[in-house]
N, C-alpha and C positions, 0 to 999 in steps of 0.2 A: 352442069352436069355433064360428063363427058358422054355421049349417047344421047342427051337431049337435045330437041326433039327427035331427032332422027337415031332408030338403032345406029352402033358400029360395030364392027367385028372387034374391034381391038379397043374397046372404049377402057377396061378395067388398063391398061399398058397407059393411054392415052392420060389416064387421072393421074396412074404414078407419077409418069416423066412429067405433069403439071406440077406436083407436088415437089417434086426434087427441083425442077427450076424456082418454083416459090421461093423453098430454103435458099437458092442462088441469088437470089436477087437481095432478100431479105441480108443476108450473110454481108454481101456486098455494101449496101445501104446501112448495116451495122455498122461497118469498117471506116465508116465515112462518118459516120453518125460519134463513135468512139474518138475519132480524130477531133473533133471539136470538141468534146467531153460533154456530148447529148446521150441521155438514156438511150439504151439500146431495145430492141426488138424482139422480146424470146417467143418464137413463133414455134407451135406444134402441128401435125397436120394428121389427123385420119380420114385414111381411103377405104371404103367399103362398095361393096358392086353386090344391087339387087334391082328388080323390077320395080318400077313405078309407073304410077297412070300420067301422062302430062297433057294440057291441053293441046287442042287440035283434034282435026276430026268428028267425031260423035263425042268427045271427052268434055265434060265441064266441069269438071273436078280433078284438083291435083290433088297427088296423094304422094308425098315425099316423106312424110313425116318417119315411118322406120327405118328407110336407109340412111336419112339425115340422122337421126336420131343414134343409129349404130355407130355411123363416121363420128358423131360429137363424144360419144363414150371413147371411141379407141383417139380422137384428140386430146381426151383427159389423160391419158393411159401414156404419152408420148413424152419425154424428155424437151428441154427446151431444143430448138434446131434437130428435130427428129422427125421420121413419119411411121406410123405404126400402122399397117395393111393387116384388114380384115383376109380371113382364109378363102372368102367369096372373092374380093379382088385379088388376092395372089394367085388361085385358080382362072383367073380369067389373062391371065399373062401368058 
């Protein structure tokens, strides 16, 4: 997660940039796999931004469920090779 364990002012932008870097890396890998007749990896990415509780200091429990659930739903909406970004993440860019 971009912004865990320490909050980052531009965490949403960091997450989106990371998503596009991941797509680029997979595209390069897929080109190589295609040239060898291997199956390509269809990657879909969902990016969401929200508050989470993370371990550290006095926090004993990790609560990523709602943020990750939303990102997972966004990922399901993405076409292969694309990124879907929530309004919350977009607002943080």
